[in-house]
C-alpha positions as CSV (number, residue, x, y, z in Angstrom):
1,M,10.4,-9.5,-19.7
2,N,7.6,-8.1,-22.0
3,T,8.4,-4.4,-21.8
4,V,5.6,-3.5,-24.2
5,L,3.1,-5.1,-21.7
6,I,4.6,-3.1,-18.8
7,E,4.3,0.1,-21.0
8,R,0.7,-0.8,-21.8
9,T,-0.1,-1.5,-18.1
10,V,1.3,1.8,-17.2
11,D,-1.0,3.6,-19.7
12,F,-4.0,1.6,-18.5
13,V,-3.4,2.5,-14.8
14,K,-2.8,6.1,-15.5
15,E,-6.2,6.3,-17.4
16,K,-8.1,4.3,-14.8
17,L,-6.8,6.3,-11.9
18,H,-7.2,9.7,-13.4
19,G,-8.7,12.1,-10.7
20,A,-8.2,9.5,-7.9
21,E,-7.7,10.6,-4.3
22,A,-4.0,11.9,-4.0
23,G,-2.7,9.1,-1.7
24,H,-4.0,6.4,-3.9
25,D,-3.4,7.9,-7.4
26,W,-1.0,7.1,-10.2
27,F,1.9,8.7,-8.4
28,H,1.4,6.2,-5.5
29,I,1.5,3.4,-8.0
30,E,4.5,4.8,-9.7
31,R,6.3,5.1,-6.3
32,V,5.3,1.5,-5.3
33,W,6.5,0.3,-8.9
34,K,9.9,2.0,-8.5
35,L,10.3,0.6,-4.9
36,S,9.2,-2.9,-6.1
37,K,11.9,-2.8,-8.7
38,K,14.5,-1.5,-6.3
39,I,13.8,-4.3,-3.9
40,A,13.6,-6.9,-6.7
41,E,17.2,-6.1,-7.7
42,T,18.3,-7.8,-4.4
43,E,16.1,-10.9,-4.9
44,K,15.8,-13.7,-7.3
45,C,12.2,-13.2,-8.5
46,N,10.0,-13.1,-11.5
47,L,10.2,-9.3,-12.4
48,E,7.3,-9.4,-14.7
49,V,5.0,-10.6,-11.9
50,V,6.4,-8.0,-9.6
51,E,6.0,-5.2,-12.0
52,L,2.4,-6.0,-13.1
53,S,1.4,-6.6,-9.5
54,A,2.9,-3.3,-8.4
55,L,1.2,-1.4,-11.2
56,L,-2.3,-3.1,-10.7
57,H,-2.4,-3.4,-6.9
58,D,-4.6,-0.4,-6.3
59,I,-6.6,-0.3,-9.5
60,A,-9.8,-0.4,-7.5
61,D,-9.0,0.2,-3.9
62,P,-12.0,-1.1,-1.9
63,K,-12.0,2.1,0.3
64,F,-13.4,4.0,-2.6
65,H,-15.6,1.3,-4.0
66,D,-18.0,0.6,-1.2
67,G,-15.6,-2.1,0.3
68,D,-15.7,-4.2,-2.8
69,E,-12.6,-6.4,-2.7
70,A,-13.5,-8.3,-5.9
71,L,-13.5,-5.4,-8.3
72,A,-9.7,-5.0,-8.5
73,L,-9.4,-8.6,-9.3
74,K,-12.2,-8.4,-12.0
75,I,-10.6,-5.2,-13.6
76,S,-7.0,-6.7,-13.5
77,R,-8.1,-10.0,-15.0
78,E,-10.0,-8.4,-17.8
79,F,-7.0,-6.2,-18.6
80,L,-4.4,-9.0,-18.5
81,E,-6.6,-11.3,-20.5
82,S,-7.0,-8.5,-23.2
83,E,-3.1,-8.4,-23.4
84,N,-3.0,-12.3,-23.9
85,V,-1.0,-12.7,-20.5
86,S,-0.7,-16.4,-19.6
87,E,-3.1,-17.7,-16.9
88,E,-0.2,-18.7,-14.7
89,I,0.9,-15.0,-14.6
90,I,-2.6,-13.8,-14.2
91,G,-3.1,-16.1,-11.3
92,Q,0.1,-15.0,-9.5
93,V,-0.9,-11.2,-10.1
94,L,-4.4,-11.7,-8.7
95,F,-3.1,-13.6,-5.7
96,I,-0.8,-10.7,-4.9
97,I,-3.5,-8.1,-5.4
98,K,-5.8,-10.1,-3.1
99,N,-3.3,-10.7,-0.3
100,I,-1.2,-7.4,-0.3
101,S,-3.5,-5.3,2.0
102,F,-2.5,-4.5,5.8
103,K,-6.2,-5.1,6.8
104,N,-6.2,-8.6,5.3
105,R,-3.0,-9.7,6.9
106,G,-5.0,-12.1,9.3
107,E,-6.3,-14.0,6.2
108,V,-3.1,-14.4,4.3
109,P,-1.8,-18.0,3.8
110,E,1.6,-19.0,5.1
111,N,4.7,-19.4,2.8
112,L,3.9,-16.3,0.7
113,M,5.4,-16.2,-2.8
114,L,8.5,-13.9,-2.9
115,E,6.9,-11.7,-5.5
116,L,4.1,-10.8,-3.1
117,K,6.6,-10.1,-0.3
118,I,8.4,-7.7,-2.5
119,V,5.3,-5.7,-3.7
120,Q,3.9,-5.8,-0.2
121,D,7.1,-4.3,1.2
122,A,7.1,-1.6,-1.4
123,D,3.4,-0.7,-0.8
124,R,4.0,-0.6,2.9
125,I,7.1,1.6,2.6
126,D,5.1,4.1,0.7
127,A,2.8,4.3,3.7
128,I,5.5,5.6,6.0
129,G,8.1,8.2,6.2
130,A,7.5,11.8,4.8
131,I,5.4,10.4,1.9
132,G,3.4,8.3,4.4
133,I,2.8,11.3,6.7
134,A,1.6,13.3,3.8
135,R,-0.7,10.5,2.5
136,T,-2.1,10.0,6.0
137,F,-3.1,13.6,6.6
138,N,-4.4,13.9,3.1
139,F,-6.7,10.9,3.5
140,G,-7.7,12.2,7.0
141,G,-8.7,15.5,5.4
142,F,-10.5,13.5,2.5
143,K,-12.5,11.7,5.3
144,N,-13.0,14.9,7.4
145,N,-11.4,13.2,10.3
146,L,-9.7,15.1,13.3
147,M,-6.0,15.5,13.1
148,Y,-5.6,14.8,16.7
149,H,-7.7,14.6,20.0
150,P,-5.8,14.0,23.2
151,D,-8.9,12.2,24.6
152,I,-9.3,9.8,21.8
153,R,-6.9,6.8,22.2
154,P,-5.7,4.7,19.4
155,K,-7.5,1.4,18.9
156,L,-5.0,-1.5,18.9
157,N,-5.4,-5.0,17.6
158,M,-8.6,-4.2,15.6
159,S,-10.2,-6.9,13.5
160,K,-10.5,-6.4,9.8
161,E,-14.1,-5.1,10.1
162,E,-13.4,-2.8,12.9
163,Y,-10.3,-1.4,10.9
164,K,-12.5,-0.8,7.8
165,K,-15.1,1.1,10.0
166,N,-12.6,3.0,12.1
167,E,-12.8,6.8,11.9
168,G,-10.3,7.8,14.4
169,T,-7.9,10.6,14.3
170,T,-5.1,10.9,11.9
171,I,-2.4,10.8,14.6
172,N,-4.0,7.7,16.0
173,H,-3.5,6.0,12.6
174,F,0.2,6.1,13.2
175,Y,-0.2,3.8,16.1
176,E,-2.9,1.7,14.5
177,K,-0.9,1.0,11.4
178,L,2.0,3.1,10.2
179,L,4.4,2.4,13.2
180,L,3.6,-1.3,12.9
181,L,4.8,-1.7,9.4
182,K,8.5,-1.6,10.0
183,D,8.3,-4.9,11.8
184,L,6.1,-6.4,9.1
185,M,8.6,-6.1,6.3
186,N,9.5,-9.4,4.5
187,T,12.7,-8.5,2.6
188,E,16.2,-7.3,3.9
189,K,16.1,-4.3,1.5
190,G,12.5,-3.5,2.7
191,K,13.6,-3.7,6.4
192,E,16.5,-1.3,5.6
193,I,14.4,1.4,3.9
194,A,11.5,1.0,6.4
195,A,13.9,1.6,9.4
196,E,15.0,5.0,8.1
197,R,11.3,6.1,7.3
198,H,10.1,4.7,10.8
199,D,12.7,6.9,12.6
200,F,11.4,9.9,10.6
201,M,7.9,9.4,11.7
202,L,8.9,9.1,15.3
203,K,10.8,12.5,15.1
204,F,7.7,14.1,13.4
205,L,5.5,12.8,16.2
206,D,7.7,14.3,18.9
207,E,7.6,17.5,17.1
208,F,3.8,17.4,16.5
209,Y,3.3,16.9,20.1
210,S,5.6,19.6,21.1
211,E,3.8,22.1,18.9
212,W,0.3,21.0,19.9
213,N,1.2,21.5,23.5
214,V,3.0,24.8,22.8
215,D,6.0,23.6,24.7
């Protein structure tokens, strides 16, 4: 494991994401990186690929770059090549970055590499629980979306394009994505962590509706 490479990647990501939206900033990356390492402890995997992918997975989130899904791959390749990383490792990292997203789940090939499963679980875990709730409301505010409207129903089973264009309420996002993530976990450790965070979100929603309706 090349610890110098990991340290240089950390520095690179911190610099690139300086000033990013709070739900997709360096601290999101750091949490996903730590979660990935925690899950990787329970799996036989290439830890270097896991760590590099976790660190680079949101280097250019398409949501903030006019939907450009190629930019993150370009930036990551250029950085990894500048660090003399082997083409084999670069290819695996780029594959993970390309296929990690929730919205792209219908396009992902079968028999995913273990390293992708680990980083994907970590990224999805950071989207649920208390942190997930905070990130969701932060992004909803960033987009100036309504928190909740009792007459606007969640849109289930959206296509990729519908999901990208959807501007529903923040509470609806729980039903459109967050509450679905528990059952999409790949690893046993991911499932264990996700179950606890899922239960926390259900309790939050119960309290939210109670307070909204002034019960």
